C-alpha positions in Angstrom: 0.0 0.0 0.0 1.6 3.3 -1.2 1.6 6.0 1.5 2.5 9.7 1.3 3.8 12.1 3.9 1.7 15.0 5.1 3.4 18.2 4.3 7.0 18.1 5.5 6.1 15.9 8.5 6.8 12.3 9.3 3.1 11.4 9.2 2.8 8.7 6.6 -0.8 8.2 5.4 -2.7 6.0 3.0 -4.2 7.8 0.0 -7.7 7.5 1.2 -8.8 9.2 4.4 -11.9 7.6 5.9 -14.5 10.2 6.9 -15.7 9.4 10.4 -18.8 11.6 10.4 -20.9 8.5 9.8 -19.8 6.8 13.1 -22.7 7.2 15.5 -24.9 8.7 12.9 -25.7 6.4 9.9 -23.6 3.6 11.4 -24.0 2.2 14.9 -21.0 1.1 17.0 -20.9 -2.5 15.7 -21.2 -1.4 12.1 -18.5 1.3 12.6 -16.1 -1.4 14.0 -16.8 -3.6 11.0 -16.1 -0.8 8.5 -12.9 0.3 10.4 -11.7 -3.3 10.5 -12.3 -3.7 6.7 -10.6 -0.3 6.0 -7.5 -1.0 8.0 -7.5 -4.7 6.9 -7.0 -3.5 3.3 -3.9 -1.5 4.4 -5.3 1.9 5.0 -4.4 3.9 8.1 -5.9 7.4 8.0 -9.1 8.3 9.8 -10.7 11.8 9.9 -13.2 12.9 12.5 -14.1 16.0 14.6 -15.0 16.7 18.2 -18.5 17.8 17.2 -19.5 14.8 15.0 -22.5 14.2 15.0 -23.8 17.2 16.9 -26.8 17.3 14.5 -28.0 14.1 16.2 -27.6 14.8 19.9 -26.9 18.6 20.0 -23.2 18.3 21.1 -21.5 15.6 19.2 -18.6 13.4 20.4 -20.1 10.0 19.2 -17.6 9.6 16.3 -14.5 10.2 18.5 -15.9 7.8 21.1 -16.4 5.0 18.7 -13.0 5.4 17.1 -11.4 5.5 20.6 -13.2 2.3 21.7 -12.2 0.6 18.4 -8.5 1.5 18.7 -8.5 0.3 22.3 -10.2 -2.9 21.4 -7.8 -3.6 18.5 -4.7 -2.3 20.3 -3.6 -0.5 17.1 -3.3 3.1 18.1 0.4 3.3 16.9 -0.6 2.1 13.4 -3.4 4.6 12.9 -3.1 8.3 11.9 -6.0 10.1 13.6 -7.1 13.6 12.5 -9.7 15.4 14.5 -10.9 19.0 14.7 -11.8 21.8 17.0 -13.8 25.0 16.6 -17.1 24.0 15.1 -20.5 25.0 16.5 -22.9 22.8 18.4 -26.3 23.6 20.0 -24.3 24.7 23.1 -21.8 27.1 21.5 -21.0 28.9 18.2 -17.8 28.4 16.2 -14.9 29.0 18.6 -11.1 28.9 18.2 -10.2 30.8 21.3 -7.3 29.5 23.4 -9.7 28.6 26.2 -11.9 26.6 24.0 -9.0 24.8 22.3 -7.3 23.8 25.6 -10.6 22.4 26.9 -11.6 20.7 23.7 -8.3 18.9 23.1 -8.5 17.2 26.5 -12.1 16.2 25.8 -11.1 14.7 22.4 -8.1 12.8 23.9 -10.4 11.3 26.5 -13.0 10.2 23.9 -10.3 8.9 21.6 -8.7 7.0 24.5 -5.3 8.2 23.5 -2.7 10.7 24.8 -1.9 12.3 21.4 -3.7 13.5 18.2 -1.7 13.1 15.0 -3.3 16.0 13.1 -5.5 18.6 14.7 -7.5 20.9 12.5 -9.0 24.4 13.0 -12.4 23.2 11.8 -14.3 26.5 11.4 -13.0 30.0 12.0 -14.9 32.2 14.4 -13.4 35.2 12.6 -12.9 37.1 16.0 -10.1 35.2 17.8 -6.7 36.8 16.9 -4.7 34.3 14.8 -1.8 34.6 17.3 -4.1 33.4 20.2 -5.2 30.3 18.2 -1.6 29.4 17.2 -0.3 30.0 20.7 -2.9 27.5 22.0 -1.7 25.0 19.5 1.9 25.7 20.5 1.0 24.8 24.1 -0.7 21.5 23.2 2.1 20.5 20.8 4.7 21.2 23.5 2.6 19.2 26.0 2.7 16.2 23.6 -1.0 16.2 23.1 -0.9 17.1 19.4 1.7 16.3 16.8 0.8 18.6 13.9 -1.9 21.2 13.0 -4.0 21.8 9.9 -6.7 24.1 8.7 -10.1 23.5 7.2 -12.7 26.3 6.8 -10.5 29.4 6.9 -10.7 32.3 4.5 -7.6 32.7 2.3 -6.9 35.9 4.2 -6.9 34.3 7.6 -4.9 31.3 6.3 -2.2 33.6 4.9 -2.2 35.7 8.1 -1.7 32.4 10.1 1.5 31.7 8.1 2.8 35.2 8.6 2.1 35.1 12.4 3.7 31.6 12.7 6.9 32.8 11.0 7.1 36.1 12.9 6.5 34.5 16.3 8.0 31.1 15.9 4.6 29.4 16.4 3.5 26.1 14.8 2.5 26.1 11.1 -0.4 24.5 9.5 0.9 21.5 7.5 -2.3 20.6 5.6 -5.6 22.0 4.3 -9.0 20.4 4.2 -11.1 22.2 1.5 -14.4 21.5 -0.2 -13.1 20.2 -3.6 -14.3 17.7 -6.1 -15.2 17.4 -9.8 -18.3 19.6 -9.5 -16.9 22.1 -7.0 -13.5 23.3 -8.4 -13.7 27.0 -8.7 -13.3 28.1 -5.0 -10.4 25.9 -4.2 -8.5 26.3 -7.5 -8.9 30.1 -7.6 -8.4 30.9 -3.9 -6.4 28.2 -2.2 -4.3 26.2 -4.7 -1.6 28.9 -4.9 -1.4 29.0 -1.0 -1.2 25.3 -0.9 1.6 25.3 -3.4 3.6 28.2 -1.8 3.5 26.5 1.7 3.8 22.9 0.6 0.6 21.9 2.2 -1.0 18.5 1.8 -4.6 18.5 0.9 -7.4 16.3 2.2 -10.6 17.1 0.3 -14.0 16.9 1.9 -17.3 16.2 0.0 -14.9 14.4 -2.3 -17.9 12.7 -4.0 -20.2 15.7 -3.8 -22.6 14.2 -1.2 -22.7 11.0 -3.2 -23.6 12.7 -6.6 -20.3 11.5 -8.2 -21.2 7.9 -7.4 -23.7 8.2 -10.3 -26.7 7.1 -8.2 -28.5 10.4 -8.5 -29.4 11.0 -12.2 -32.8 12.6 -11.8 -35.0 14.1 -9.1 -36.7 10.7 -8.6 -33.4 9.3 -7.4 -32.9 11.8 -4.5 -34.9 9.7 -2.1 -32.4 6.8 -2.4 -30.5 8.0 0.7 -30.6 10.5 3.6 -28.0 12.5 1.7 -30.0 12.7 -1.5 -31.1 16.3 -1.0 -27.4 17.3 -0.9 -26.9 16.1 -4.5 -29.9 17.9 -5.9 -28.0 21.1 -6.7 -25.8 19.1 -9.2 -28.7 17.8 -11.3 -28.0 20.3 -14.1 -26.3 20.3 -17.5 -22.7 20.5 -16.1 -23.4 17.9 -13.4 -24.8 15.4 -15.8 -22.0 16.0 -18.3 -19.6 15.1 -15.5 -21.6 11.9 -14.8 -21.5 11.1 -18.5 -17.7 11.4 -18.6 -17.4 9.3 -15.4 -19.6 6.6 -17.0 -17.4 6.6 -20.2 -14.1 6.3 -18.2 -15.4 3.7 -15.7 -16.6 1.6 -18.6 -13.2 1.8 -20.2 -11.4 0.8 -17.0 -14.1 -1.7 -15.8 -14.4 0.6 -12.8 -17.1 2.7 -11.0 -17.9 6.4 -11.3 -16.9 7.0 -7.6 -13.6 5.3 -8.1 -12.8 7.4 -11.2 -13.9 10.7 -9.4 -11.5 9.9 -6.5 -8.7 8.9 -8.9 -9.2 12.3 -10.6 -8.6 14.0 -7.2 -5.6 11.8 -6.5 -4.1 13.0 -9.9 -4.3 16.7 -8.9 -1.3 18.4 -7.3 -0.9 18.3 -3.5 -3.9 16.1 -2.9 -2.7 13.5 -0.4 -5.9 11.7 0.5 -9.5 12.5 -0.4 -11.8 12.2 2.6 -14.6 9.8 1.9 -17.1 7.7 3.9 -18.7 4.3 3.2 -21.5 2.5 5.0 -20.9 -1.0 3.5 -18.1 -3.2 2.4 -19.3 -2.9 -1.2 -18.9 0.9 -1.0 -15.5 0.5 0.6 -14.2 -1.5 -2.4 -14.9 1.5 -4.7 -12.7 3.6 -2.5 -9.9 1.0 -2.2 -9.8 0.8 -6.0 -9.1 4.6 -6.5 -5.4 4.7 -5.6 -4.8 1.8 -8.0 -6.6 3.4 -11.0 -4.2 5.4 -13.2 -6.1 7.8 -15.4 -4.5 8.5 -18.7 -4.2 11.9 -20.5 -7.4 11.1 -22.5 -9.4 10.4 -19.3 -8.1 13.5 -17.6 -8.9 15.6 -20.6 -12.4 14.3 -20.8 -13.0 15.2 -17.1 -11.3 18.5 -17.5 -13.6 19.4 -20.3 -16.8 18.3 -18.5 -15.9 19.9 -15.2 -14.3 23.2 -16.1 
């Protein structure tokens, strides 16, 4: 299993990052254990979660980290897993918050739920746009020095605040973000490519994309309004049922037929072929779905395939 390093760190990760928002939401504890066993059994080691998953179920979240923690403890495999979690997102109890006070409290709560004494990659999940950048980074400096966090990364920060973070890190000898988690996929290219790609390139960030399959749209299962009821996430795919979206599905159909593959596998292989993309984040709720993810790092798209997808998605 080919692995890549995150940024300039020693964190070596598999090229698919399992999205843990499904744990304790659409998967119960036993189903989550089964999926995690299958994922790691196939040689993958990278799991993404957040302290607030799934707050939309119970108001506060924490279920996903708890399940991952129980699973790692039961399997005795913490040292083989790269765990990414996040801080700063809202719940019913508080708004987005990346103050020092909130980070110092949240990191300890995450460690307790994850049943571990360190987090490999700790993300600023959402910016509150009020906490000074220096305050957030000094909180990270404290938790890194305490051995609670190995490296930090950023998710939903504006380009301006992201650039300011690098400036403040350099001027004050504070930790630097090593990775970015943006919304990026074949149907959502504009924002990342126009606002973030240059920053990623300049600072050598690794990219873990979220909504990598556009809420399931890029699996090809939603081709008309009547398909939207096929899953709880169907409504999220509705916005892509337009000329451009269907042209992308058409291109994915063509390429997956050529390679005896699946549209989802091709969509992930396209992401993996883009600069700086280390590991798309993607979830699965069955072993069958997992296989389509496992196949993506093995699928080498040729120039003709990439050209077809470029044309349909630009």
